[in-house]
Residue, then its C-alpha position, 0 to 999 in steps of 0.5 A: m916385607a909383611f906390610e908391603h905384602r898386606v898393602e899389595l893384597f889389599v889393593s888387589e882385593n879392593h882395586r876398584l875402591v882404591v882406584a875410585a878413591l884415588l881418582v876422586a882425590g886427584i880430581a878434588c886436588l886439581a879442582a882445589a888448585g884451580y879454585v886457589f888460583a882463581t880466588p885471591t884472598t883479602q886480609t885486613i891489616t892495621e897500620e899505625t899512622n901519624v906517629q909522634t914521639f914526645e920525650t922529656s928529661a932533666d940534667p942536674t948540674a952544680v958549679v964548684t964555688r970554692p976549691t977543694a981537694l977534689y975539684e977546682q973553683g968554677e968547675r961545672l959538675e954534670n950528672r954526678s952520682l954525688y955532690f958535696t954541699s961545702a963545694s957546690p951548695e946550689l943545684t941546677i935542674d935543666v929540663r928538656t922536652a923533645v916534641p915533633d918539629d914539623r908542627d906547633v906543639r903546646v908544651e907545659q913544663r912543671l918541676v916541683l920539690e916535694t917534702l913528704g913526712v912519713r911514719d911506717g910508710q904512711p904520709f902525715y905531711r906534704s908540702t911542695r915548692e914550685l921550681v919551674d912552671a913554663s908554658d910555651t908553643v914550640a915549632d922547632g921541636r925543643a922546649t927547655a926550662s931551668e931552675t937552681v935550688n939552694v941545697s944548703a937552705v933546703a937542708r936547713e928547712l928540712a932540719v927544722v921540720q925534723s926537729e919538730v917531730q923528733n923520732a916520730g917520723q921521717f922526712r923525704l925529699r923528691f923532685r917531680l917533673e910533669v910535662t903536658y903536651r898538646t898537638d893538633s892530633y894528640e895530647g898527653t902527660l909525661d911524668s917522672t919522680v926522682p928522690f932527692v937525698i941530702n946528708e950532712q955533707s953531701y946530696y944526690l939524686d936517686g934516679t933520672f927524670d927520663d920519660a917518653a910517649t909515642e902517639s899514633t892513629p891506627v888505620t885499618r884497610e884491606i889488601t888483596q893477596q894473590p895466591s902463592p904458586a906453591e899453594y896451587g902448584g902443590l895441589a895440582v902436582l898432588g892431584l896429578l900424582l894421585i891420578g897417576l897412582s890410580a893407574v899404578v894400582l890397576r897395573v898392580e892388580e893385573r899382576a898380583d896373585p892374591e893367593e901368592l900374597r897371602t902365602r907370603i904374608v903367612h910366611d913372614q908371620h910364621a918365619e920362626w917355624i919355617s926353614r929353607g931346605q929340601f924335602p924328599t921327593d921319593s914315592e915311599k912316603q905318603y903325601i898329604s896336601i894342605l890347603t893353606l900355608e897357615d894350616l900347614v904351620d898349624v900342623a907343624i906347631d901341633t907336631n912340634r916340627r918345623v916347616i921346610h920351604d923348598p924354593q926350587i919347587d916353591a913348596y912347603a912341607v912338614i916331614d913326619s916319619t911316614e907322611i909329608y904334609y905339604y902346601a904348594l903355591e901352584d895348583v899341582q899334584a905331588d906326583e908331578w915333582l916326585d921321583i917316580 
């Protein structure tokens, strides 16, 4: 309650300043609401237009040329994690590129098999064999190419170069797919590299050829945004509330008694020294009037006594053996409520 009493006391003592501040703030909010309502905002946005997507991939397949315990002769193996040289000595790479189908697109597809000699991670030998070199203008959104690799022959060639260097280095194989596209708006390249591992009896591709790109043209434009009702409506409501609150302050000031409020504040601050009760109202004791409740509390502290609050007469007192120190909110004399 002390905080409420302090606020009320501040308003009572500074009501003109508070009313003026509330009126100014309320009028400012109403003016701001009018400005927001009458002033649409503009925003610059960037949109991606003429979006085109380009994708490429390649699928490895192998045909079983002789039957085994695993496969039947003539069976087609697609995208397997492992192939066996004795059953499928040839590997076919089918390259597929997808481009926009609503325009002509120039597509160049190039697939090479690269042999790389390395020592301690550094290359000392490189050779390439071109498998696919296709160039075409497509209008249906698809470009394809295919080539078959004799894995047994590649394994023999790899063994020959490995015998040349013995243990001084190692040789690695990898496929590299490079696709170049060109439209009336864009041009670019898709690129992927996949290691090709050949063991004594098997081989596999350690990865996929997938790659993609999306092209677009950014266009910047300005848009006008109408003000939100929540914005100007909220400001208008706040302005009206502040103006209405100024009227409330005036009524509070009319009814508030500053002296009573100060007494309530002191009462709350020193509640530990104040007890409710009744003090004697006979005329045998000497009554000493104290100007403020705070001063009366100081008397109680100095004499190590408590303050008695008698709510019937709304008076406070510190009772000594022969004196009664008192403070009454109303401007009254002790003899007005003494039993004499």
